[in-house]
N, CA and C atoms as a LAMMPS dump frame, in Angstrom:
ITEM: TIMESTEP
0
ITEM: NUMBER OF ATOMS
546
ITEM: BOX BOUNDS ff ff ff
-5.0000000000000000e+02 5.0000000000000000e+02
-5.0000000000000000e+02 5.0000000000000000e+02
-5.0000000000000000e+02 5.0000000000000000e+02
ITEM: ATOMS id mol type element x y z
1 1 1 N 0.972 -1.546 0.025
2 1 2 C -0.127 0.424 -0.059
3 1 3 C 0.85 1.351 -0.219
4 2 1 N 0.586 1.954 -0.947
5 2 2 C 1.461 3.622 -1.517
6 2 3 C 0.798 4.674 -0.106
7 3 1 N 1.65 5.332 0.38
8 3 2 C 1.225 6.419 0.972
9 3 3 C 1.869 7.705 0.572
10 4 1 N 1.075 8.679 0.42
11 4 2 C 1.808 9.948 0.269
12 4 3 C 3.155 10.592 0.618
13 5 1 N 3.424 10.873 0.325
14 5 2 C 4.836 11.219 0.479
15 5 3 C 4.711 12.493 1.597
16 6 1 N 5.584 12.177 2.62
17 6 2 C 5.384 13.133 3.644
18 6 3 C 5.85 14.684 3.329
19 7 1 N 5.54 15.771 4.068
20 7 2 C 5.827 17.379 3.489
21 7 3 C 7.766 16.871 3.837
22 8 1 N 8.659 17.812 3.378
23 8 2 C 9.828 17.968 3.862
24 8 3 C 10.113 18.354 4.71
25 9 1 N 11.223 18.007 5.616
26 9 2 C 11.588 18.353 7.1
27 9 3 C 11.265 19.823 7.109
28 10 1 N 11.652 20.519 6.148
29 10 2 C 11.889 22.205 6.703
30 10 3 C 10.379 22.655 7.113
31 11 1 N 9.548 22.357 7.036
32 11 2 C 8.109 22.795 7.102
33 11 3 C 7.557 21.78 8.543
34 12 1 N 7.96 20.926 8.868
35 12 2 C 8.256 20.254 10.302
36 12 3 C 8.902 20.993 11.233
37 13 1 N 10.113 21.2 10.866
38 13 2 C 11.359 22.029 11.569
39 13 3 C 10.654 23.389 11.848
40 14 1 N 10.073 23.642 10.991
41 14 2 C 9.34 25.827 11.305
42 14 3 C 8.504 25.313 12.257
43 15 1 N 7.349 24.262 12.067
44 15 2 C 6.362 24.23 13.224
45 15 3 C 6.932 23.927 14.463
46 16 1 N 7.962 23.299 14.646
47 16 2 C 8.605 22.739 16.004
48 16 3 C 9.527 23.968 16.493
49 17 1 N 9.739 24.795 15.057
50 17 2 C 10.654 26.034 15.822
51 17 3 C 9.346 26.857 16.425
52 18 1 N 8.446 27.349 15.968
53 18 2 C 7.365 27.917 16.244
54 18 3 C 6.977 27.955 17.355
55 19 1 N 6.62 26.143 17.743
56 19 2 C 6.026 25.969 19.124
57 19 3 C 7.527 26.161 20.367
58 20 1 N 8.859 25.773 19.863
59 20 2 C 9.835 26.461 20.96
60 20 3 C 9.879 27.711 21.26
61 21 1 N 9.478 28.587 20.096
62 21 2 C 9.817 30.379 20.835
63 21 3 C 8.138 30.349 21.697
64 22 1 N 7.145 29.791 20.873
65 22 2 C 6.036 30.278 21.802
66 22 3 C 6.138 29.827 23.496
67 23 1 N 6.372 28.644 23.651
68 23 2 C 6.674 28.346 24.769
69 23 3 C 7.729 28.608 25.547
70 24 1 N 9.081 28.923 24.978
71 24 2 C 9.991 30.455 25.904
72 24 3 C 9.537 31.443 25.893
73 25 1 N 8.427 31.855 24.64
74 25 2 C 8.292 33.394 25.027
75 25 3 C 7.28 33.531 26.157
76 26 1 N 6.208 32.579 25.783
77 26 2 C 6.006 33.067 26.954
78 26 3 C 6 32.372 28.426
79 27 1 N 6.706 31.343 28.511
80 27 2 C 7.548 31.534 30
81 27 3 C 8.253 32.387 30.633
82 28 1 N 9.134 33.17 29.428
83 28 2 C 9.938 34.227 29.971
84 28 3 C 9.112 35.668 30.254
85 29 1 N 7.867 35.599 29.463
86 29 2 C 7.109 36.748 29.264
87 29 3 C 6.158 36.701 30.88
88 30 1 N 5.935 35.603 31.03
89 30 2 C 4.948 35.402 32.221
90 30 3 C 5.526 35.479 33.491
91 31 1 N 6.955 35.161 33.414
92 31 2 C 8.288 35.142 34.627
93 31 3 C 8.487 36.42 35.153
94 32 1 N 8.38 37.611 33.764
95 32 2 C 8.747 38.779 33.817
96 32 3 C 7.547 39.693 34.668
97 33 1 N 6.595 39.216 34.282
98 33 2 C 5.204 40.047 34.726
99 33 3 C 5.448 40.023 36.094
100 34 1 N 5.005 37.969 36.414
101 34 2 C 5.436 37.802 38.088
102 34 3 C 6.716 38.678 38.56
103 35 1 N 6.95 39.163 38.216
104 35 2 C 8.62 40.107 39.014
105 35 3 C 8.546 40.993 39.142
106 36 1 N 7.828 41.409 37.865
107 36 2 C 7.934 42.969 38.188
108 36 3 C 6.465 43.258 39.203
109 37 1 N 5.206 42.431 39.047
110 37 2 C 4.21 42.939 39.968
111 37 3 C 3.662 42.229 41.37
112 38 1 N 5.163 41.333 41.559
113 38 2 C 4.996 40.678 42.824
114 38 3 C 5.929 40.516 43.469
115 39 1 N 5.715 40.342 44.656
116 39 2 C 6.81 40.171 45.73
117 39 3 C 7.103 38.762 46.242
118 40 1 N 8.921 38.757 46.345
119 40 2 C 8.677 37.065 46.162
120 40 3 C 7.747 36.957 47.537
121 41 1 N 7.084 35.449 47.299
122 41 2 C 6.142 34.799 48.814
123 41 3 C 4.901 35.447 48.424
124 42 1 N 4.713 36.283 47.893
125 42 2 C 3.297 37.008 47.985
126 42 3 C 2.579 35.574 46.867
127 43 1 N 1.125 35.709 47.465
128 43 2 C -0.022 35.018 47.003
129 43 3 C -1.091 35.973 46.255
130 44 1 N -1.654 35.193 44.981
131 44 2 C -2.522 36.151 44.761
132 44 3 C -3.846 35.112 44.122
133 45 1 N -5.056 35.086 44.934
134 45 2 C -5.758 34.254 44.442
135 45 3 C -5.802 34.428 43.06
136 46 1 N -6.346 33.152 41.995
137 46 2 C -6.891 33.272 40.682
138 46 3 C -8.59 33.126 40.667
139 47 1 N -8.397 31.705 40.559
140 47 2 C -10.041 31.274 41.118
141 47 3 C -9.962 30.578 42.312
142 48 1 N -10.065 31.18 43.265
143 48 2 C -9.951 30.29 44.947
144 48 3 C -11.046 29.555 44.942
145 49 1 N -10.716 28.599 45.933
146 49 2 C -9.395 27.95 45.831
147 49 3 C -8.482 27.173 45.273
148 50 1 N -9.026 26.837 44.033
149 50 2 C -8.229 26.296 43.111
150 50 3 C -7.112 26.89 41.985
151 51 1 N -6.508 28.31 41.999
152 51 2 C -5.449 28.862 41.45
153 51 3 C -5.459 29.781 41.759
154 52 1 N -3.921 29.74 42.219
155 52 2 C -3.711 31.348 42.691
156 52 3 C -2.291 31.371 42.303
157 53 1 N -1.728 32.712 41.909
158 53 2 C -0.179 33.164 41.842
159 53 3 C 0.506 33.102 43.257
160 54 1 N 1.797 32.652 43.52
161 54 2 C 2.527 32.116 44.778
162 54 3 C 3.896 32.051 43.683
163 55 1 N 4.319 33.5 44.102
164 55 2 C 5.447 33.74 43.976
165 55 3 C 7.043 33.047 44.297
166 56 1 N 7.536 32.213 44
167 56 2 C 8.772 31.72 44.707
168 56 3 C 9.767 31.182 43.749
169 57 1 N 11.391 31.24 44.304
170 57 2 C 12.29 31.015 43.191
171 57 3 C 12.634 29.88 43.737
172 58 1 N 12.91 28.633 42.783
173 58 2 C 13.29 27.228 42.964
174 58 3 C 14.517 26.813 42.729
175 59 1 N 15.432 26.447 43.262
176 59 2 C 16.629 26.559 43.465
177 59 3 C 16.569 24.703 42.659
178 60 1 N 15.714 23.782 42.93
179 60 2 C 15.744 22.339 42.672
180 60 3 C 14.914 22.306 41.663
181 61 1 N 14.383 20.669 41.513
182 61 2 C 13.803 20.618 40.068
183 61 3 C 11.684 20.427 40.848
184 62 1 N 11.105 19.778 40.423
185 62 2 C 10.401 19.249 40.58
186 62 3 C 9.961 19.338 42.374
187 63 1 N 8.881 19.908 43.388
188 63 2 C 8.794 20.084 44.473
189 63 3 C 10.013 19.991 45.522
190 64 1 N 11.139 21.561 44.937
191 64 2 C 12.151 21.751 45.23
192 64 3 C 13.243 20.833 45.383
193 65 1 N 13.265 19.546 44.724
194 65 2 C 14.407 18.483 44.694
195 65 3 C 15.608 18.6 44.347
196 66 1 N 16.572 18.525 44.939
197 66 2 C 17.759 18.646 44.413
198 66 3 C 18.312 19.883 44.573
199 67 1 N 17.885 20.295 45.367
200 67 2 C 18.579 22.306 45.767
201 67 3 C 20.037 22.406 45.472
202 68 1 N 20.852 21.358 46.009
203 68 2 C 22.078 21.499 46.332
204 68 3 C 22.893 21.093 44.903
205 69 1 N 22.139 20.491 43.921
206 69 2 C 22.798 19.957 42.706
207 69 3 C 21.808 20.929 41.519
208 70 1 N 22.038 21.815 41.584
209 70 2 C 21.268 22.792 40.702
210 70 3 C 22.08 22.659 39.231
211 71 1 N 23.279 22.613 39.263
212 71 2 C 24.017 22.531 38.104
213 71 3 C 23.547 21.406 36.947
214 72 1 N 23.201 20.317 37.862
215 72 2 C 22.787 19.032 37.257
216 72 3 C 21.814 19.466 36.644
217 73 1 N 20.549 20.106 37.098
218 73 2 C 19.528 20.222 35.959
219 73 3 C 19.736 21.234 35.019
220 74 1 N 20.915 21.872 35.361
221 74 2 C 21.432 23.139 34.185
222 74 3 C 21.652 22.088 33.17
223 75 1 N 22.905 21.006 33.078
224 75 2 C 23.553 20.237 32.377
225 75 3 C 22.277 19.352 31.785
226 76 1 N 21.386 18.869 32.086
227 76 2 C 20.259 18.001 31.297
228 76 3 C 19.258 18.811 30.869
229 77 1 N 19.015 19.914 31.512
230 77 2 C 18.143 20.649 30.558
231 77 3 C 18.91 21.443 29.091
232 78 1 N 20.217 21.77 29.069
233 78 2 C 21.12 21.557 27.884
234 78 3 C 21.108 20.741 26.821
235 79 1 N 20.764 19.73 27.824
236 79 2 C 21.059 18.561 26.804
237 79 3 C 19.986 18.065 26.271
238 80 1 N 18.984 18.169 26.827
239 80 2 C 17.603 18.133 26.132
240 80 3 C 17.578 19.059 24.969
241 81 1 N 17.681 20.268 24.996
242 81 2 C 17.567 20.784 24.085
243 81 3 C 18.29 21.175 22.859
244 82 1 N 19.581 20.315 23.09
245 82 2 C 20.778 20.307 22.153
246 82 3 C 20.346 18.957 21.076
247 83 1 N 19.929 18.185 22.096
248 83 2 C 19.171 16.776 21.439
249 83 3 C 17.842 17.103 20.316
250 84 1 N 17.03 17.774 20.807
251 84 2 C 15.778 17.845 19.996
252 84 3 C 16.039 18.797 18.691
253 85 1 N 17.408 19.661 19.021
254 85 2 C 17.725 20.221 17.78
255 85 3 C 18.531 19.545 16.69
256 86 1 N 19.058 18.479 17.635
257 86 2 C 20.291 17.805 16.576
258 86 3 C 18.719 16.523 15.933
259 87 1 N 17.933 15.967 16.304
260 87 2 C 17.134 15.167 15.767
261 87 3 C 15.964 15.661 14.948
262 88 1 N 15.539 17.261 14.924
263 88 2 C 14.904 18.273 14.646
264 88 3 C 14.358 17.867 13.059
265 89 1 N 15.526 18.029 12.036
266 89 2 C 15.336 17.405 10.679
267 89 3 C 15.003 16.131 10.379
268 90 1 N 14.918 15.53 11.033
269 90 2 C 14.3 13.966 10.853
270 90 3 C 12.846 13.89 11.284
271 91 1 N 12.101 14.862 11.962
272 91 2 C 10.881 15.188 12.328
273 91 3 C 10.295 15.313 10.431
274 92 1 N 9.302 14.563 10.535
275 92 2 C 8.144 14.852 9.316
276 92 3 C 7.012 14.102 9.827
277 93 1 N 6.712 14.438 10.776
278 93 2 C 5.377 14.098 11.506
279 93 3 C 4.583 15.218 12.416
280 94 1 N 3.687 15.76 12.123
281 94 2 C 3.09 16.997 13.268
282 94 3 C 3.058 16.915 14.632
283 95 1 N 2.833 15.445 14.949
284 95 2 C 2.111 15.356 16.422
285 95 3 C 3.772 15.084 16.912
286 96 1 N 5.077 14.45 16.133
287 96 2 C 6.125 15.052 16.781
288 96 3 C 6.899 16.338 17.068
289 97 1 N 6.528 16.866 16.088
290 97 2 C 6.742 18.38 15.781
291 97 3 C 6.488 19.271 16.838
292 98 1 N 5.168 18.875 17.323
293 98 2 C 4.404 19.845 18.42
294 98 3 C 4.838 19.67 19.834
295 99 1 N 5.055 17.785 19.543
296 99 2 C 5.643 17.239 20.906
297 99 3 C 7.009 17.918 21.592
298 100 1 N 7.983 17.665 20.547
299 100 2 C 9.365 17.944 20.692
300 100 3 C 9.612 19.43 20.87
301 101 1 N 8.884 20.3 20.044
302 101 2 C 9.039 21.751 20.036
303 101 3 C 8.407 22.032 21.368
304 102 1 N 7.26 21.761 22.172
305 102 2 C 7.13 22.005 23.489
306 102 3 C 7.882 21.647 24.245
307 103 1 N 8.413 20.506 24.552
308 103 2 C 9.155 19.701 25.762
309 103 3 C 11.13 21.26 25.356
310 104 1 N 11.548 21.003 23.962
311 104 2 C 12.808 21.987 23.909
312 104 3 C 12.259 23.29 24.858
313 105 1 N 11.338 24.111 24.092
314 105 2 C 10.912 25.137 24.809
315 105 3 C 10.651 24.886 26.266
316 106 1 N 10.203 24.221 26.711
317 106 2 C 9.91 24.368 28.083
318 106 3 C 11.713 24.362 28.636
319 107 1 N 12.019 23.234 28.267
320 107 2 C 13.315 22.701 29.059
321 107 3 C 14.407 24.283 28.648
322 108 1 N 13.842 25.235 27.699
323 108 2 C 14.794 26.371 27.58
324 108 3 C 14.519 27.27 28.288
325 109 1 N 13.01 27.413 28.641
326 109 2 C 12.64 28.721 29.189
327 109 3 C 13.327 28.296 31.096
328 110 1 N 13.215 27.071 31.392
329 110 2 C 13.736 26.798 32.623
330 110 3 C 15.242 26.941 32.596
331 111 1 N 15.971 26.64 31.594
332 111 2 C 17.622 26.566 31.283
333 111 3 C 17.977 28.735 31.362
334 112 1 N 17.05 29.268 30.652
335 112 2 C 17.647 30.826 30.633
336 112 3 C 17.866 30.516 32.105
337 113 1 N 16.934 30.472 33.059
338 113 2 C 16.504 30.927 34.409
339 113 3 C 17.978 30.265 35.22
340 114 1 N 18.087 29.354 34.606
341 114 2 C 19.059 28.686 35.421
342 114 3 C 20.708 29.168 35.107
343 115 1 N 20.068 30.051 33.861
344 115 2 C 21.809 30.629 33.134
345 115 3 C 22.078 32.115 33.91
346 116 1 N 21.138 32.255 33.86
347 116 2 C 20.491 34.093 34.037
348 116 3 C 20.637 34.635 35.21
349 117 1 N 19.918 33.843 36.018
350 117 2 C 19.226 34.603 37.065
351 117 3 C 19.966 33.556 38.737
352 118 1 N 20.006 34.932 39.501
353 118 2 C 20.638 34.599 40.732
354 118 3 C 20.373 33.31 41.125
355 119 1 N 21.343 33.006 42.21
356 119 2 C 22.632 33.447 42.61
357 119 3 C 24.012 33.962 41.723
358 120 1 N 23.537 32.531 40.373
359 120 2 C 24.976 32.817 39.963
360 120 3 C 24.795 32.106 38.569
361 121 1 N 26.171 31.985 37.078
362 121 2 C 25.631 31.766 35.849
363 121 3 C 25.564 29.871 36.049
364 122 1 N 24.489 29.078 35.717
365 122 2 C 24.109 28.063 35.718
366 122 3 C 23.92 27.284 37.038
367 123 1 N 23.422 27.961 37.682
368 123 2 C 23.13 27.875 39.153
369 123 3 C 21.67 28.695 39.591
370 124 1 N 21.369 29.15 38.524
371 124 2 C 20.156 30.257 38.751
372 124 3 C 18.83 29.703 39.432
373 125 1 N 18.298 30.349 39.984
374 125 2 C 16.998 30.019 40.724
375 125 3 C 15.657 29.93 39.827
376 126 1 N 14.886 29.008 39.291
377 126 2 C 13.618 29.169 38.509
378 126 3 C 12.488 29.867 39.119
379 127 1 N 11.808 31.147 38.104
380 127 2 C 10.713 31.353 38.971
381 127 3 C 8.991 30.553 38.38
382 128 1 N 9.067 30.618 39.682
383 128 2 C 7.603 29.235 39.638
384 128 3 C 6.736 30.594 40.19
385 129 1 N 5.423 29.996 40.086
386 129 2 C 4.238 30.999 40.1
387 129 3 C 2.872 30.425 40.247
388 130 1 N 2.553 29.217 39.198
389 130 2 C 1.138 28.942 39.523
390 130 3 C 1.011 28.13 40.581
391 131 1 N 0.256 27.789 41.081
392 131 2 C -0.081 27.187 42.276
393 131 3 C -1.228 26.453 42.286
394 132 1 N -1.471 25.749 42.579
395 132 2 C -3.061 24.627 43.299
396 132 3 C -2.698 23.975 43.927
397 133 1 N -4.072 23.963 44.662
398 133 2 C -4.257 22.756 46.083
399 133 3 C -3.478 21.414 45.73
400 134 1 N -2.598 21.475 47.019
401 134 2 C -1.951 20.21 47.468
402 134 3 C -1.218 19.444 46.196
403 135 1 N -0.134 20.628 45.452
404 135 2 C 0.542 20.219 44.485
405 135 3 C 1.855 21.409 44.479
406 136 1 N 2.727 20.793 43.656
407 136 2 C 3.743 21.575 43.585
408 136 3 C 3.816 23.102 42.897
409 137 1 N 4.527 24.025 43.446
410 137 2 C 4.286 25.311 42.551
411 137 3 C 5.148 25.544 41.127
412 138 1 N 4.498 25.547 40.225
413 138 2 C 5.419 25.476 38.958
414 138 3 C 4.908 26.795 37.987
415 139 1 N 5.585 26.318 36.346
416 139 2 C 5.662 27.762 35.592
417 139 3 C 4.92 27.259 34.173
418 140 1 N 5.183 28.441 33.292
419 140 2 C 4.724 27.596 32.328
420 140 3 C 6.02 26.772 31.34
421 141 1 N 6.857 26.78 31.746
422 141 2 C 8.132 26.101 30.9
423 141 3 C 7.328 24.485 31.728
424 142 1 N 7.196 24.65 32.691
425 142 2 C 7.007 23.057 33.432
426 142 3 C 5.827 22.562 32.834
427 143 1 N 4.814 23.387 32.622
428 143 2 C 3.432 22.63 32.105
429 143 3 C 3.758 22.077 30.297
430 144 1 N 4.776 22.883 29.877
431 144 2 C 5.2 22.883 28.404
432 144 3 C 5.472 21.168 28.427
433 145 1 N 6.432 21.587 29.364
434 145 2 C 7.22 19.938 29.499
435 145 3 C 6.493 19.05 29.778
436 146 1 N 5.449 19.208 30.523
437 146 2 C 4.754 17.909 31.019
438 146 3 C 3.714 17.785 30.039
439 147 1 N 2.928 18.69 29.428
440 147 2 C 1.888 17.907 28.279
441 147 3 C 2.725 17.488 27.233
442 148 1 N 3.656 18.196 26.844
443 148 2 C 4.369 17.531 25.548
444 148 3 C 4.817 16.033 26.028
445 149 1 N 5.818 15.734 26.823
446 149 2 C 5.972 14.677 26.914
447 149 3 C 5.14 13.653 27.371
448 150 1 N 3.5 13.822 27.841
449 150 2 C 2.519 13.046 27.133
450 150 3 C 2.288 12.713 25.933
451 151 1 N 2.545 13.701 25.05
452 151 2 C 2.194 13.55 23.73
453 151 3 C 3.527 12.467 23.187
454 152 1 N 4.681 12.937 23.623
455 152 2 C 5.697 12.18 23.51
456 152 3 C 5.478 10.554 23.564
457 153 1 N 5.168 10.611 25.102
458 153 2 C 4.917 9.154 25.515
459 153 3 C 3.731 8.184 24.909
460 154 1 N 2.845 9.127 24.394
461 154 2 C 1.465 8.365 23.621
462 154 3 C 2.01 7.963 22.082
463 155 1 N 2.927 9.279 21.263
464 155 2 C 3.693 8.555 20.068
465 155 3 C 4.365 7.458 20.8
466 156 1 N 5.369 7.195 21.338
467 156 2 C 6.367 5.879 21.639
468 156 3 C 5.367 4.778 21.869
469 157 1 N 4.048 4.886 22.651
470 157 2 C 3.588 3.583 22.705
471 157 3 C 2.277 3.159 21.622
472 158 1 N 2.358 4.12 20.375
473 158 2 C 1.4 4.071 19.368
474 158 3 C 2.556 3.343 18.408
475 159 1 N 3.783 3.572 18.777
476 159 2 C 5.085 3.126 17.972
477 159 3 C 5.458 3.792 16.783
478 160 1 N 5.158 5.315 16.214
479 160 2 C 5.014 5.876 15.714
480 160 3 C 6.474 6.755 15.353
481 161 1 N 7.24 6.678 14.667
482 161 2 C 7.924 6.955 14.498
483 161 3 C 8.527 8.499 14.098
484 162 1 N 9.681 9.478 13.799
485 162 2 C 9.512 10.786 13.565
486 162 3 C 8.872 11.164 12.423
487 163 1 N 8.964 10.263 11.782
488 163 2 C 8.757 10.114 10.021
489 163 3 C 7.098 10.119 9.991
490 164 1 N 6.203 9.885 10.973
491 164 2 C 4.957 9.207 11.213
492 164 3 C 4.463 7.788 10.792
493 165 1 N 5.785 7.044 10.702
494 165 2 C 5.479 5.412 10.043
495 165 3 C 4.977 4.723 11.246
496 166 1 N 4.164 3.488 11.359
497 166 2 C 4.867 2.718 12.638
498 166 3 C 4.642 1.52 12.061
499 167 1 N 5.974 1.193 12.235
500 167 2 C 6.83 -0.329 11.268
501 167 3 C 6.118 -1.309 12.266
502 168 1 N 5.974 -1.385 13.281
503 168 2 C 4.717 -2.485 13.148
504 168 3 C 3.346 -2.542 12.57
505 169 1 N 3.128 -2.034 12.423
506 169 2 C 1.955 -1.705 11.673
507 169 3 C 2.082 -2.184 10.194
508 170 1 N 3.41 -1.609 9.553
509 170 2 C 3.919 -1.506 8.112
510 170 3 C 3.852 -3.444 7.917
511 171 1 N 4.85 -4.091 9.187
512 171 2 C 5.358 -5.262 9.034
513 171 3 C 3.832 -6.243 8.823
514 172 1 N 2.748 -5.582 9.296
515 172 2 C 1.642 -6.448 9.861
516 172 3 C 0.979 -6.679 8.449
517 173 1 N 1.159 -5.02 7.36
518 173 2 C 0.137 -5.114 6.389
519 173 3 C 0.965 -6.074 5.328
520 174 1 N 2.144 -6.098 5.478
521 174 2 C 3.281 -7.139 4.458
522 174 3 C 2.464 -8.338 4.274
523 175 1 N 2.736 -8.373 5.459
524 175 2 C 2.57 -9.963 6.282
525 175 3 C 1.212 -10.317 5.548
526 176 1 N 0.046 -9.758 5.763
527 176 2 C -1.08 -9.836 5.412
528 176 3 C -1.199 -10.196 3.8
529 177 1 N -0.857 -8.959 3.142
530 177 2 C -0.205 -9.144 1.784
531 177 3 C 0.321 -10.073 1.245
532 178 1 N 1.031 -11.02 1.787
533 178 2 C 2.084 -12.571 1.881
534 178 3 C 0.714 -13.124 1.422
535 179 1 N 0.08 -13.556 3.043
536 179 2 C -0.741 -14.769 2.932
537 179 3 C -1.788 -14.513 2.128
538 180 1 N -2.484 -13.448 1.336
539 180 2 C -3.135 -13.812 0.498
540 180 3 C -2.216 -13.72 -1.067
541 181 1 N -1.38 -13.498 -1.039
542 181 2 C -0.497 -13.932 -2.036
543 181 3 C -0.914 -15.664 -2.205
544 182 1 N -0.702 -16.622 -0.993
545 182 2 C -0.43 -17.685 -0.942
546 182 3 C -1.571 -18.593 -1.212
């Protein structure tokens, strides 16, 4: 069975770049708004009691884990962004472009904080401000990473390659075609 050829990589690359830019831009813009309009530790109810803005600086990862090894998170986030940039030209499937653009953009958003915020280069604290009851305080970058990683997991579980093909499904089709010939 022949399928239509996939669009050239630059189109998906551009989509991935757009998602990356939106994630990074929204993240940094909202962090700037919070830092410009709130005092550290301040909370503002948004949809009481389920959502509030609560401005904190996080030296660690989720739930402030690893506060003494901030540099590890800096290296990991940089590695994620570089890896996705390296494989980006191979992406020819829109869901992969969306998911990887979101992961890279979110990782880059927190990486910017790690590199350029106090207390020092590579050890900067991440601005977090979205608070929901009984959960961690997080930011837009974290949201992009989590939602996009759910997409990545779904694509992997479905067995979809970066080019949109599902090798198992193609193998099954070939086997069925051979059975029909016999």
